[in-house]
C-alpha positions in Angstrom: 64.4 115.8 156.0 61.4 118.0 156.2 59.3 119.0 153.2 59.6 122.7 153.8 62.6 124.5 152.2 63.4 126.4 155.4 63.9 123.1 157.3 66.5 121.8 154.8 70.1 121.7 156.1 72.4 124.2 154.4 74.6 121.5 152.7 71.5 120.0 151.1 70.3 123.4 149.9 73.7 124.1 148.3 73.7 120.7 146.6 70.3 121.2 145.1 71.1 124.8 144.0 74.3 123.5 142.4 72.4 120.8 140.6 69.7 123.2 139.4 72.4 125.6 138.2 74.0 122.8 136.3 70.8 121.9 134.6 70.1 125.5 133.8 73.6 125.8 132.3 73.1 122.7 130.2 69.7 123.8 128.9 71.2 127.3 128.2 73.4 125.8 125.4 71.0 123.2 124.0 70.2 125.6 121.1 73.7 125.1 119.8 73.5 121.4 119.4 73.2 121.8 115.6 75.0 125.1 115.5 78.7 124.8 116.3 79.5 127.9 114.3 77.0 130.0 116.3 78.5 128.7 119.5 82.1 129.5 118.4 81.1 133.0 117.3 78.7 134.1 120.1 80.1 132.1 123.1 83.8 131.8 122.3 84.1 135.1 120.4 85.9 133.3 117.5 86.1 134.8 114.0 86.0 131.7 111.8 87.1 131.6 108.2 84.9 129.8 105.6 87.2 126.8 105.8 87.0 126.7 109.6 83.2 126.9 109.3 83.3 123.9 107.0 85.3 121.9 109.5 82.9 122.6 112.4 79.8 121.8 110.3 81.4 118.6 109.0 82.0 117.3 112.6 78.3 118.1 113.3 77.2 116.1 110.2 79.7 113.3 109.7 80.9 110.5 111.8 84.5 110.8 110.5 86.0 114.1 109.2 89.5 114.2 107.7 91.1 117.6 107.2 93.9 117.8 104.7 95.5 121.1 105.6 98.1 123.5 104.2 100.4 125.3 106.7 99.0 128.0 109.0 95.4 128.0 107.7 93.8 127.6 111.1 92.9 123.9 111.4 94.0 123.7 115.0 92.1 126.9 115.9 88.9 125.3 114.5 89.4 122.1 116.3 89.7 123.9 119.7 86.3 125.5 119.0 84.9 122.1 118.0 86.2 120.5 121.2 84.7 123.1 123.5 81.4 123.2 121.6 81.0 119.4 121.9 81.9 119.5 125.6 79.5 122.3 126.5 76.4 121.4 124.5 76.2 117.6 125.0 75.8 116.1 128.4 77.3 113.8 129.4 80.1 114.0 126.9 83.7 112.7 126.7 86.2 114.5 124.4 89.6 112.9 123.8 92.3 114.9 122.1 95.6 113.6 120.9 98.6 114.5 118.6 101.6 112.8 117.3 104.5 112.5 119.7 106.2 114.3 121.4 103.7 115.4 124.0 104.7 119.0 123.3 102.8 118.9 120.1 99.5 118.4 122.0 100.4 120.9 124.8 101.6 123.7 122.6 99.3 123.5 119.6 95.8 122.1 120.3 95.8 122.8 124.0 97.5 126.1 123.5 94.3 127.1 121.6 92.0 125.5 124.1 93.7 127.2 127.0 93.4 130.6 125.3 89.6 130.1 125.1 89.4 129.0 128.7 91.1 132.2 129.8 88.9 134.6 127.8 85.7 132.6 128.3 86.0 131.4 131.9 82.3 131.9 132.6 81.4 129.2 130.1 83.0 126.6 132.4 82.6 128.1 135.8 80.6 125.0 136.8 83.6 122.8 136.2 87.2 122.2 137.1 90.1 123.0 134.9 93.5 121.3 135.2 96.5 120.2 133.1 95.1 119.0 129.7 91.7 118.5 131.3 88.4 120.3 131.7 85.9 118.4 133.9 82.2 119.2 134.2 81.3 116.0 135.9 82.5 112.4 136.6 81.5 111.3 133.1 81.7 114.7 131.4 85.1 116.0 130.4 87.6 117.1 127.8 91.1 115.6 128.1 94.4 115.5 126.4 95.7 112.0 125.9 99.4 111.4 125.0 100.4 109.0 122.3 103.2 107.0 123.9 106.4 107.2 122.0 107.6 104.0 123.6 105.8 100.7 124.5 104.3 98.1 122.2 101.4 98.5 119.8 99.0 96.7 122.2 99.7 99.3 124.9 99.2 102.2 122.5 95.9 100.7 121.3 94.7 100.1 124.9 95.3 103.8 125.7 92.5 104.8 123.2 90.1 101.9 123.5 87.4 101.2 126.0 85.8 104.7 125.9 82.1 104.7 126.4 79.7 107.7 126.5 76.4 108.7 125.0 78.4 111.6 123.3 82.0 110.8 122.3 84.4 112.9 120.3 88.0 112.1 119.3 90.3 114.8 117.9 93.7 113.8 116.4 96.2 116.5 115.3 99.2 115.8 113.1 97.3 112.6 112.3 99.6 111.2 109.7 102.3 110.7 112.3 100.0 108.8 114.7 100.4 105.0 114.5 97.8 102.6 113.3 97.1 101.1 116.7 95.8 104.4 118.0 93.2 104.5 115.2 92.3 100.8 115.9 91.6 101.7 119.5 89.5 104.7 118.5 87.6 102.6 115.9 86.7 100.1 118.6 84.8 102.9 120.5 82.8 104.1 117.5 80.1 101.4 117.2 77.3 103.1 119.0 76.0 106.4 120.4 76.7 109.9 119.1 80.4 109.4 118.1 82.6 111.7 116.1 86.3 111.6 114.9 88.2 114.6 113.6 91.6 114.0 112.1 93.8 116.9 110.9 97.1 116.5 109.0 99.4 117.9 106.3 99.2 115.5 103.4 102.8 114.6 102.9 102.6 111.0 101.6 99.9 108.8 100.1 100.4 106.2 102.9 99.4 105.4 106.4 96.1 104.9 108.3 94.7 108.4 107.5 95.3 107.9 103.8 93.5 104.6 104.1 90.5 106.2 105.8 90.3 108.7 102.9 90.4 105.8 100.4 87.6 104.1 102.4 85.3 107.0 102.0 85.7 109.3 105.0 84.4 112.8 104.6 87.4 114.9 103.5 87.9 118.7 103.7 90.8 120.5 102.0 92.0 123.7 103.7 94.4 125.1 101.1 96.2 128.4 101.3 94.1 129.5 98.3 91.0 129.4 100.5 92.3 131.6 103.2 91.1 135.2 103.5 94.7 136.5 103.9 95.7 135.0 100.6 92.5 135.9 98.8 92.4 139.5 99.8 96.0 140.4 100.3 96.1 142.3 103.6 96.4 140.4 106.9 92.9 139.8 108.1 93.8 136.9 110.4 97.0 137.7 112.3 99.5 134.8 112.5 98.0 132.9 109.6 99.4 132.2 106.2 100.0 135.4 104.1 99.7 136.2 100.5 103.4 137.2 100.4 104.7 133.8 101.5 102.2 131.9 99.3 103.3 133.8 96.2 106.9 133.3 97.0 106.4 129.5 97.5 104.5 129.2 94.2 107.3 131.0 92.4 110.1 129.0 94.0 108.4 125.6 94.0 106.6 125.4 90.7 107.1 126.6 87.1 104.8 127.6 84.2 103.7 125.0 81.7 105.9 124.8 78.6 104.5 125.3 75.1 104.7 121.6 74.3 103.2 120.4 77.5 99.6 119.4 78.0 98.7 119.9 81.7 96.4 117.3 83.1 94.0 118.4 85.8 93.9 114.9 87.3 97.7 114.9 87.6 98.7 115.9 91.1 101.8 117.7 89.8 99.8 120.3 88.0 97.6 123.2 89.3 96.2 126.5 88.1 97.3 129.8 89.7 94.1 131.4 91.2 92.6 134.4 89.3 92.9 136.5 92.5 96.7 136.2 92.4 97.0 137.6 88.9 99.9 140.0 88.8 101.0 139.2 92.4 104.7 139.3 93.3 106.7 138.6 96.4 110.3 139.1 97.7 112.6 136.1 97.7 114.8 135.4 100.7 117.7 137.0 98.9 115.8 140.2 98.4 115.0 139.8 94.7 111.4 140.0 93.4 109.6 137.1 91.9 108.0 137.3 88.5 104.3 138.3 88.5 101.9 135.4 88.6 99.4 134.9 85.8 95.9 134.1 87.0 94.6 130.8 85.6 98.0 129.8 84.3 98.9 126.1 84.6 102.0 125.4 86.7 103.9 122.2 87.4 105.0 121.4 91.0 108.8 121.2 91.2 109.1 120.8 94.9 106.6 118.4 96.7 106.5 120.8 99.7 104.2 123.1 97.6 101.6 120.3 97.4 101.2 119.8 101.2 102.2 123.3 102.4 100.1 125.4 100.0 97.7 123.2 97.9 96.7 120.9 100.8 97.0 117.8 98.7 99.2 114.8 98.4 102.4 115.2 96.2 102.2 113.2 93.0 105.6 111.7 93.9 108.4 113.1 95.9 111.4 113.7 93.8 113.4 111.2 95.8 110.6 108.7 96.5 111.8 105.3 95.5 108.5 103.7 94.4 105.4 105.6 93.2 102.0 104.8 94.6 100.7 104.9 91.1 102.9 101.9 90.1 101.8 100.0 93.2 98.1 100.7 92.6 98.4 99.7 88.9 100.0 96.4 90.0 97.2 95.8 92.5 94.5 96.6 89.9 96.0 94.0 87.6 96.0 91.5 90.4 92.3 92.1 91.1 91.4 91.9 87.4 93.2 88.5 87.1 91.3 87.3 90.2 88.0 88.2 88.5 89.0 86.2 85.5 90.9 83.3 86.9 90.4 83.3 90.7 93.1 83.2 93.3 95.0 80.3 91.8 98.7 80.8 91.1 99.7 80.8 87.4 99.9 77.3 86.1 103.3 75.8 85.5 105.1 78.7 87.1 107.5 77.8 90.0 107.5 80.4 92.7 110.5 82.2 94.3 110.1 82.4 98.1 111.2 85.5 100.0 111.3 85.0 103.8 111.6 88.0 106.1 112.4 87.0 109.7 111.1 88.8 112.8 113.8 90.7 114.7 111.8 91.8 117.7 108.8 90.6 119.6 106.4 93.0 117.8 107.7 92.2 114.3 106.2 89.5 112.1 107.7 86.7 110.1 106.5 87.2 106.6 106.7 84.9 103.6 106.3 86.1 100.0 105.7 83.8 97.1 106.3 85.4 93.7 105.2 83.4 90.6 106.8 85.3 87.9 104.8 88.6 87.9 102.1 87.3 90.2 102.5 87.7 94.0 100.4 85.5 96.3 98.8 86.9 99.4 101.4 87.0 102.2 101.7 84.5 104.9 102.8 85.8 108.3 103.2 84.6 111.9 104.6 86.0 115.2 107.5 84.8 117.2 111.3 84.9 117.1 112.0 81.2 117.7 114.5 80.2 114.9 113.4 76.5 114.9 109.7 77.3 114.7 110.1 79.9 112.0 112.5 77.6 110.0 110.1 74.7 110.1 107.1 76.8 109.1 109.0 78.5 106.3 110.3 75.1 105.1 106.8 73.5 105.1 105.3 76.5 103.2 108.1 76.4 100.5 107.7 72.7 100.1 103.9 72.9 99.9 104.1 75.5 97.1 107.0 73.9 95.3 109.3 76.9 95.6 112.6 76.3 93.7 114.5 78.7 95.9 113.9 80.4 99.2 115.8 83.6 99.9 115.9 84.0 103.7 116.8 87.2 105.6 119.9 86.3 107.5 120.3 89.4 109.6 120.6 88.9 113.3 118.4 86.0 114.6 117.4 85.2 110.9 120.9 83.7 110.3 119.7 80.4 111.7 116.5 80.1 109.7 117.9 79.0 106.3 120.0 76.2 107.9 116.9 75.0 109.9 114.9 74.9 106.6 117.5 72.6 105.0 117.5 70.3 108.1 113.8 70.1 108.0 113.8 69.1 104.3 116.6 66.5 105.0 114.5 64.9 107.7 111.2 64.9 105.8 109.7 61.9 104.2 109.0 63.8 101.0 111.9 65.1 99.0 112.1 68.8 98.3 114.4 69.9 95.4 114.4 73.6 96.4 117.2 75.3 98.4 117.2 77.9 101.2 119.7 80.7 100.7 120.8 82.9 103.6 120.8 86.5 102.3 122.9 89.0 104.2 121.5 92.3 102.9 124.4 94.4 104.4 126.9 92.7 102.1 128.2 94.1 98.8 125.9 94.4 95.8 126.2 92.2 92.8 125.1 94.4 89.9 125.3 97.9 88.7 122.6 100.0 87.0 122.7 103.0 84.7 121.9 105.3 87.6 125.1 104.2 89.4 126.4 101.7 91.9 124.6 100.5 95.0 125.9 100.9 98.6 124.7 97.5 99.8 122.8 94.4 98.6 119.7 95.7 100.3 119.8 98.9 98.2 120.1 96.7 95.1 117.1 94.5 96.1 114.8 97.5 96.7 115.9 99.1 93.4 115.2 95.9 91.5 111.7 95.7 93.0 111.2 99.3 92.0 112.2 98.7 88.4 109.9 95.7 88.3 106.9 97.7 89.3 107.9 100.7 87.1 108.6 98.8 83.9 106.9 95.4 84.0 103.3 95.6 82.8 102.7 92.0 84.1 103.6 92.9 87.7 100.6 92.0 90.0 100.5 92.7 93.7 97.7 91.6 96.1 95.4 94.4 97.4 97.3 94.7 100.7 97.2 98.2 102.2 100.1 97.5 104.5 102.3 96.3 101.6 101.4 99.4 99.6 102.3 101.8 102.4 105.6 100.0 103.0 106.6 100.0 99.3 105.9 103.8 99.0 107.7 104.8 102.2 111.4 104.8 101.3 113.3 107.5 99.6 116.7 107.2 97.9 119.7 109.4 97.5 123.3 109.3 96.2 125.8 109.2 99.0 129.5 109.3 98.2 128.7 108.1 94.7 126.5 105.2 95.8 122.8 104.8 95.5 121.3 104.5 99.0 117.7 103.6 100.0 116.4 104.6 103.4 117.5 102.1 106.0 115.1 100.0 108.0 115.3 102.2 111.1 114.2 105.2 109.1 111.4 103.3 107.5 110.3 101.9 110.8 110.2 105.5 112.3 107.9 106.6 109.4 105.6 103.6 109.4 105.6 103.1 113.2 106.2 99.5 112.4 108.7 97.3 110.5 108.3 97.0 106.7 108.1 93.2 106.9 105.9 92.6 103.8 108.0 94.8 101.5 111.2 93.3 102.7 109.9 89.8 102.0 109.0 90.9 98.4 112.3 92.5 97.8 114.1 89.3 98.9 112.5 87.5 95.9 114.8 89.7 93.7 118.0 88.4 95.3 120.6 87.5 92.6 120.6 83.7 92.2 123.7 83.7 90.1 125.7 85.3 92.9 125.1 82.3 95.2 126.2 79.7 92.6 129.5 78.1 93.7 129.4 79.8 97.1 127.5 76.9 98.7 124.0 76.7 99.9 123.0 77.6 103.4 
């Protein structure tokens, strides 16, 4: 190729000009590297609320940003601006967006906002290619929507989000509380180097799950409550389609009550809040057409419906009205366990014979979990994979014998029915005598006790309730600091159905947790009624 421009072939000239235009485009937006808000306002034409400004600046400044959001306050709007800012000002850059299944959540919400920007600001990305859930500016420079598989195993879901490498990497997860643990594990594996950011948005319905654990671990948290939105603060609709003062006042009136004269509200108690001063005298119409009572600014009010906490206040409910086990009870038991460890180490209580609860894996992704409870002290859980009855029976038998358990209550549902008999065979064949017994517990059978609150539907309901009462009333209850156990214990709700107390079934819990509650089931088995098995024969 000649050195003179006029001698260059046309394709070479076009390639060079395209490259130069790309460089010019990139340099044009360099000034926004530390100014995501300026980019959103001047280049995307967005009118950001103060809360949305806080989200954008947090992503700029913090590796991990968690947004606890009320309903309709613009978290998804802000995240679309953040995604396009990161894509445009950093090069090369990879931006991965995801949302809880189904895929429609990602298509309709986050990518609905992204696509609206792409339509009105097409010139910003004229050097790229736009497709379904994808904006590509180069082979290693793109924004993409990544589906969270509703099926498949955890390893497959983790692999979908791992192995990402780029000098500039951003992950955005919407409806983050319903995204399974393995997705976050995959993302975490990509965050060890480079300019990496994670933005997670969710409505704080429960103090459980991977996002709650990230908050506990010290992630930067932003609260976007309805009280911080301009529509609610000022009254008239400033941001169309967002939360309104009318609906906020109606929810406050319907889902909370004023403090009574003999009550002392506690600002640290999640069930209490103060009505904002700017809502003093505000009223709204109820669905039946009647007006609400005027609010009093600064008045303490008690939450009566947990929905108010996550839909308006952008904070976790203190405890859902039908939640079986309070996180406060679990955390108190874990704190007692840690205190004991500081004073006495990890040794079990002396001269206390443990009760062994053995949950048996039902599927390939489940785990076999053994719980040893020494009176009020629970040892760290033992677990192993596999559904082979002989292997699980032998391992459970060896563990119970080693710890001197006087009785082993074994889940006898499905494949678990063969584990207790195998444990007995193992002990019979062993050289060392073991005086304990293995009892096959069929949790679908009839309960054996009745409580003041009523009768139980099944033995499983009874076991969970007894575990609840132990944590609620026993000041010596001590649980190991196991985050998965805490989540599992705080997941189920209860109700009265045809006069029977019913705890959420395992399928419901598995759907919420995105896994099986194996640890909690093993603990609950330690509360099986020994007297009920006397005279019925040992497994």
